[in-house]
N, C-alpha and C positions, 0 to 999 in steps of 0.2 A: 451497575454502580460498584459492586464488589470487585470487578476486574480493575476498575480505576483505582480503588483503594489499595488493592494488592500491588498494583504497578507503582503507586506513589511510595508505599512502604518499602518496596524492593529497591527503588532508586535511592531512598534515604539511607539504606544499608549498604548498597553496592557502590554508588558513585563516590562517596567519601573514601571508601576503602581503596578503590582503584586509583583515584587521584593521589591518595596518601602513599600508596605502594611505590609509585614511580617518582617520588619527590625526595628531597633531602630529609633525613630523619629529624624529629624534634630534638632540641637541646634539652638538657636536664631541667633548666629553668622553665622552658615551654611545657614540659611534661608536668611540672608542679602546678603551673597555672591551669593546664587542661584538666588535671585531677580535680581541682577545686570547682571548675566550671561544670564538670560532669556530675559532681555532687549536687550542685545547685539545680542543674537540669533534672536530675532524678527526683529530687524532693518536689520541685515545682510540678513536674508531670504527674506525680502521684497525687499531689494535693488537688490539681485540677480535675483529675478523674474522680477522686473521692467526693469532692464538693459538688461536682456536676451530677453525679449519680444520686447523692442524698437529696439535693435540692431540686432535681429535674430541670435545672437551668444549664444549658450546654454552651454558654458563652463565657465560661471561666477563662479559657485560653484567650478569647478576644480581649478580656480585661487586662491580661498580662502582655499582649502582643506589643504594645507601645511602651511598656514599662521595663520588662526584664532585660532587654538588650543593654540598658544603662548599667546595671550592676555587672553584667557580663564583661563589657568593655572596660569598666573601671577596675574590675578585678585583674584584668590583663595589664592595665596601666600600673596597678600596684606591684605586680610581679616584675614588671619591666623597670621598676624603680622610677616610674613616671618619666619615661623617655618622651621627649618633645613630640615625636610623631604619634605615639600612642595616646598621649594626653590630647592632642588635637583631634584624633579620631574619637576619643571618648566625649569630648565637648560637642562634636558634630552629632554623635549619637544621642546625646542629651538634648540638644536643640531639636532634633527630629522628634524625640519622644515627647517633649513638652507640647509641641504643636499637635501631634496625633492624639495624645491623651486628652487634650482639651476638646478636640473634635468628637471623640468617643463619649466624653463626659456630658457634653451639652445635648447629645442625643439620648441621654438617659441610660448610658451603659454602666454607670456606677451608682451605688446607693450606700448609705451609712451601714446598712446590712450588706457587707461586702459580697456575700454569696448570692445576692439578688441583683436586680437591675435588668434593663431591657435585653432580651435575647434576640440574636440574629434570626430573622424570619426564615432563613434557609434551613436551619436545623429542624424546625417544625415541619417544613415541607419534606425533608429527607425522612424524618421519623414516620411520616404518613405513608411512605412507599411500602409496597407489599413485602419487599425483601427485609424490611426492618420491623415487621409486625411482632415477631418473637422478641421478647425482652432481652434474651441472652445475646441475640444477634446485635441489637443496638448497643449493648454493653461492650461487646467486643469491638465494635466500630468506634465507640467512645474511647476505649482504652488504646487501641492501636493507631487510630487516625487523629481524632480530635485532640487527645491528650499527648500521646507519645510522639506521633509524627510531627504535629504542628509545633510543639515545644522544642523538639529536636531541630526542626528547620530554623527556628529563631536563633538557637545556639549556633548553627552552622553559618548563617549569614553574618554573624559578628566575628567569626574566627579569622578573617583577614588581619585583624588587629593582633592576634596571636602569632600569625605567620610573620608579621612586620616587626615584631619585637626582637630585640637583641641582634639586629642586623649589622650594626656598625655604620650604617649609611646615615649621614646627618639630614635633618629636615631641610628641604630646599624648595625652589620655585614650583616644581611639579606638585608638591604636597599642597601648596597654597592654591594652585589652580584647581586641584581636585576638591579642596574645601569649598572654593567658590561655586563649583558645579553642584555640590551637594546642597549648599545653601539655596542656590537657584531652583533646584528640584523641590526642596521643601516649600519654598514660596509658591511654586507651581501647584503643588499638592494642596496647599492652603487655599489658593484661589479656586481650584476645582471643587474642593469640599464646601467652600463658602458659597459658590454659585449654586451648587446642588442644594445646600441647606436653605438658602434664601428662596429658591424656586419652590421647594417642597413646603416650606412654612407658609408661603403666600398661597399656594394651591389649597392647602387644608383650611386656611383662613377664609378663602373665598367659598369653599364648599360649605363651611359652617354657616357663612352668611347667606348661602342659597343662590349665589350668583357668581359664576365662573367665567372669566374672559377666555377668548380663543387661545391665547398664549398658554394658559394653564390647563385648559381643557385637554390638551394633548397628553398630559399626565407625566411626562418624563423631561428631565433637564436637556435642553437642546440648543442653548445659546452659550456665548462665551467660549471657554475652552471646549465645552461639550459640543459645539457646532463643528469641531474639527476631528474629535476623537470620541469614541463611545465610552472610553474609560480613562480620562486624563489623570484621575487620581491614582489608578492602578499603574499607569505608565510612569508617573513620577515616583511612586513607591519602588518599583522595580529598578528604575534608573539610579535611585539613591544608593541602593545596596550593590549595584554593579560598579558604580564609581567607588564605593567604599572598598571593594575588592582591589581596585587599582592602586590603593595605597601599598598593598603587599607587593605589587609589581615594582613600584618605585623603590621599596625597601630591599627587595631581593635581586632585581634586575632580570627576573624571569617572567615572561608573559603568561605562562601557565604554571600554577602551583596548586597544591591540594585544597587550598581554601576557596577555590573557585566553585566548589560543590554547592555552597550555600546559595549564591546568587543564581546559579543554574537551576537548582531545584525550586527556588522562589519563582522564577519565570514559569516553570512547569505548573506550579500551584496556581498562579494568577491566571494562566491561560484556562485551566480547568474551572476556576471560579467564575471567569468571564463567560465561559460556555453555559454554566448553570444559571447565572443571573440573567443572561440574555434569553435563554429558553423560557424562563418564568416571566420576564417582562413582556415578551412577545404575546403571551397569553392575556395579559392585562390591558395592553395598549395597542390598538390596531395599526397605528402609524410607526410603531417601533421597528418593525421588519424593514420598512422602507428607509427609515433613518439609518439602520445598520448597513444597508446597501450603499449609502452615500457618504459615509465617514469611515476613517480608519479605526481599527480597534485600539491600538496603543500608539500608533504613529500616524500623524496627520498627512496622509499621502493622497487622499481622494478629493480634497477640497472642502469647502464649507457647506454645511447643511442648510438648505432653504426649503420652506414649505411650498 
């Protein structure tokens, strides 16, 4: 586990630096915006570490995952003097945030005591591992990975807006096509989360009633979008921010620029997250391994799952 963490932190530090080094330097205006963004990032990461350590609830970053990209992108929009392209990107980020925040909230992620709320089950599993039994080791993991790395990644995948600002290229048809794609992927993510939510709610309702039908006895969502992909919600989330990066391509005319680091590292993170969740789900549900062999992970290439 430590090797994975060190690798992820290494990529967070190295990938942006390498991509930045071989790209056009930031303008003075972009540097001003970046300075503000880094202050917001630093304060947010510090607060998530302190609050999670004091409360022993390590889903503080999860609470901010769908919220903090909004101020990031609107800060960039402010520094751009509300350029049409950056405003469009900010609106899309806000649309994405409202949908994802709603989904997190209905699963108990928030509470009027903002430091409480439902904690992601994966943190408890990780804390129980032998390598994290020493409290200081978990604190380092919390500081470097949960707080600093994840909050840094959130900042990185919003930075195509910074790269796109002050380009002099007017808003055009390609921007609108990208916007339509992002809206489509947000709808797809909504459908995937709704299908999973409905399945799990009905499963627990039947269990409470003492009678579970064959469809819900399986234990995991396997119909709808989930009949074609093991993680359709993850697929949509990654796609949203990859398409978000393409706005910077339209603005600069360059296929590769330093702001690609965010979506690349997001793909790495989701792949690792899928590895972990799949390994845990296989332990709980006997049919899940067979299910994984019959569907694609993020891309529906294997066909439809049937019992």
